[in-house]
C-alpha positions in Angstrom: 120.2 19.4 44.8 117.1 21.6 44.5 114.9 21.2 47.5 112.1 23.5 46.2 108.6 22.6 47.4 105.5 23.6 45.6 102.9 25.5 47.7 99.9 23.7 49.0 96.6 24.0 47.1 95.3 26.3 49.9 98.3 28.6 49.6 98.8 28.4 45.9 96.5 31.3 44.8 98.2 33.9 47.0 101.6 32.5 46.3 101.1 32.7 42.5 99.6 36.1 42.6 102.4 37.6 44.8 105.1 36.0 42.7 103.6 37.0 39.3 103.3 40.6 40.7 107.0 40.4 41.3 108.0 39.3 37.8 105.6 41.4 35.8 108.1 44.1 34.8 110.1 41.7 32.6 107.7 38.9 32.1 107.5 39.4 28.3 111.2 39.4 27.9 111.5 36.2 30.0 109.0 34.5 27.7 110.9 35.6 24.7 114.2 34.3 26.1 113.0 31.0 27.4 110.9 30.0 24.3 113.3 31.6 21.7 110.4 33.9 20.8 108.2 30.8 19.9 105.5 31.7 22.5 104.5 34.4 20.0 103.9 31.8 17.3 101.9 29.6 19.7 99.7 32.5 20.8 99.1 33.4 17.1 98.0 29.8 16.6 95.6 29.9 19.6 93.7 32.9 18.2 93.7 31.6 14.7 92.4 28.2 15.8 89.7 29.8 17.9 88.6 31.9 15.0 88.5 28.9 12.7 86.3 27.0 15.2 83.8 29.8 15.6 84.1 31.9 12.4 81.2 34.2 13.5 82.4 34.7 17.0 81.5 38.1 18.6 82.8 37.7 22.1 86.0 36.4 23.7 87.3 35.9 27.2 91.1 35.6 27.8 91.6 34.1 31.3 94.9 34.6 33.2 95.6 37.2 30.5 98.8 38.4 32.2 100.4 41.2 30.2 97.8 40.9 27.5 99.5 38.9 24.7 96.5 36.8 23.7 94.0 39.6 24.4 96.0 41.9 22.1 95.7 39.3 19.4 92.0 39.0 20.0 91.7 42.8 19.7 93.2 42.6 16.3 90.2 40.5 15.1 87.7 43.1 13.9 84.7 40.8 14.0 85.0 40.5 17.8 82.7 43.1 19.5 83.7 42.2 23.1 87.1 41.1 24.4 87.6 40.6 28.1 91.0 40.0 29.7 91.0 38.8 33.3 93.9 38.2 35.6 94.4 38.3 39.4 97.8 39.9 39.3 97.3 43.7 39.3 100.9 44.4 38.2 100.5 42.0 35.2 97.3 43.8 34.2 99.0 47.2 34.4 101.3 46.1 31.5 98.3 44.8 29.5 96.7 48.2 29.9 99.8 49.8 28.2 100.0 47.1 25.5 96.4 47.1 24.3 95.1 50.3 22.7 92.2 51.9 24.4 89.1 50.5 22.7 85.5 50.3 24.0 85.5 46.7 22.8 88.1 45.7 25.4 87.8 45.3 29.1 90.7 44.3 31.3 89.5 43.1 34.7 91.1 42.1 38.0 89.6 38.7 38.8 90.1 35.1 39.5 89.7 32.3 36.9 88.3 30.1 39.6 85.3 32.4 40.1 83.7 33.8 37.0 80.4 34.6 38.7 80.4 38.1 37.2 79.6 36.5 33.9 76.3 34.9 33.0 76.0 31.4 31.6 76.8 31.3 27.9 78.4 34.7 27.7 81.3 34.1 25.3 81.9 32.5 21.9 85.6 32.0 22.7 87.6 31.4 25.9 91.3 31.4 25.8 94.0 30.7 28.4 97.7 31.0 28.0 100.0 29.3 30.6 97.5 29.8 33.4 95.6 26.6 33.9 98.4 24.9 35.8 98.4 27.8 38.3 94.8 27.4 39.5 94.0 25.7 42.8 91.3 23.4 41.4 91.7 22.5 37.7 88.3 20.8 37.3 86.4 23.6 39.0 88.1 26.1 36.8 87.2 24.1 33.7 83.6 23.8 34.7 83.4 27.6 35.1 84.9 28.0 31.7 82.3 25.6 30.3 79.5 27.5 32.0 80.4 30.9 30.5 80.9 29.4 27.0 78.1 29.6 24.6 76.8 26.4 23.0 79.2 25.5 20.3 81.7 28.0 21.7 85.4 27.0 21.8 88.0 26.8 24.6 91.6 27.0 23.5 94.2 26.4 26.3 97.9 26.8 25.8 100.3 25.5 28.5 103.2 23.2 29.1 103.1 19.6 27.9 105.1 16.4 28.2 107.9 16.0 25.6 107.3 13.4 23.0 109.3 11.3 22.0 110.6 10.0 25.3 114.3 10.1 24.4 114.2 13.9 24.3 112.7 14.1 27.8 116.1 14.3 29.5 117.2 17.3 27.4 113.8 19.0 27.8 113.9 18.6 31.6 117.5 19.8 31.8 116.5 22.9 29.8 113.3 23.6 31.7 114.7 22.9 35.2 118.2 24.3 34.9 118.4 26.8 32.0 115.0 28.5 32.1 115.4 29.5 35.8 118.8 31.1 34.9 117.0 33.4 32.5 114.8 34.5 35.4 117.7 35.0 37.7 119.5 37.1 35.1 116.4 39.4 34.9 115.4 39.5 38.5 118.0 38.0 40.8 117.4 34.9 42.9 115.0 36.4 45.4 111.9 35.4 43.4 110.9 31.8 43.6 108.8 31.9 40.5 111.6 30.5 38.4 111.7 27.4 40.5 107.9 27.2 40.7 107.3 27.4 36.9 109.2 24.1 36.0 108.1 22.3 39.1 104.4 23.2 38.6 104.6 21.4 35.2 105.2 18.1 37.0 101.9 18.5 38.9 100.0 19.4 35.7 98.2 16.7 33.6 100.0 15.5 30.5 98.4 16.0 27.1 96.3 12.9 27.0 95.2 13.2 30.7 94.0 16.8 30.2 92.1 15.8 27.0 90.4 13.0 29.0 89.5 15.5 31.8 87.9 17.9 29.3 85.9 15.0 27.8 84.8 13.8 31.3 83.5 17.3 32.0 81.4 17.4 28.9 83.5 19.2 26.4 83.2 18.0 22.8 85.6 17.6 19.9 88.6 17.6 22.2 92.0 17.5 20.6 95.5 18.9 21.1 98.4 20.3 19.2 101.9 19.7 20.3 104.6 22.4 19.8 108.3 21.6 19.9 107.8 17.9 20.6 105.3 18.6 23.3 107.2 21.2 25.3 104.1 23.3 24.9 100.6 22.1 23.9 97.3 23.7 22.9 94.1 21.9 23.7 91.0 22.7 21.7 87.5 21.8 23.0 84.0 22.9 22.1 81.0 23.3 24.4 
């Protein structure tokens, strides 16, 4: 029986940072294995949808950018004059620096998604986030910071885990997420890193699709909707400011 306990909200930021530093070297391979390469398709969708929502966007912020997957996709959009990737794991960022070609349009910054005070109100047309929102210590505070730095009519696109729909598939999805996915991590790193227990367990403390949509609406976001992938194993929320 797995007795893993999630860290407290107070300890969560340092816990997540330390453990993400520890898995940075093979994080991309882990994502490929555990999603059967589908995370690449979902991230393509995030950038395509953001561009569709704000066709004349000039600036984009990718929060919890990790190794730079979404930031790289944003860089490939020539109309964007400013792309900022921000993450609080220095080792994750080091891989993003290698992945994204040097370009004056791109800044990769060490920073916390909970504190975006280095950016003025209404700084960005687009804010994206990939599998990062469930790792913050205060979800609503983070979302309010995102709303603050978004321009009027700007768009926030968030990709993260969801709840599987329909219900009869939930058993199989939970078995895969809680039993099989950690095995991929152990094959890559050994059992000393707790991140592969944290990742599935953190999904249980994260709002389901409908709840997160309602939170976004309560905080003042407009035109909130979501797109399920693989029966809701992953989900993208789209909201305008």
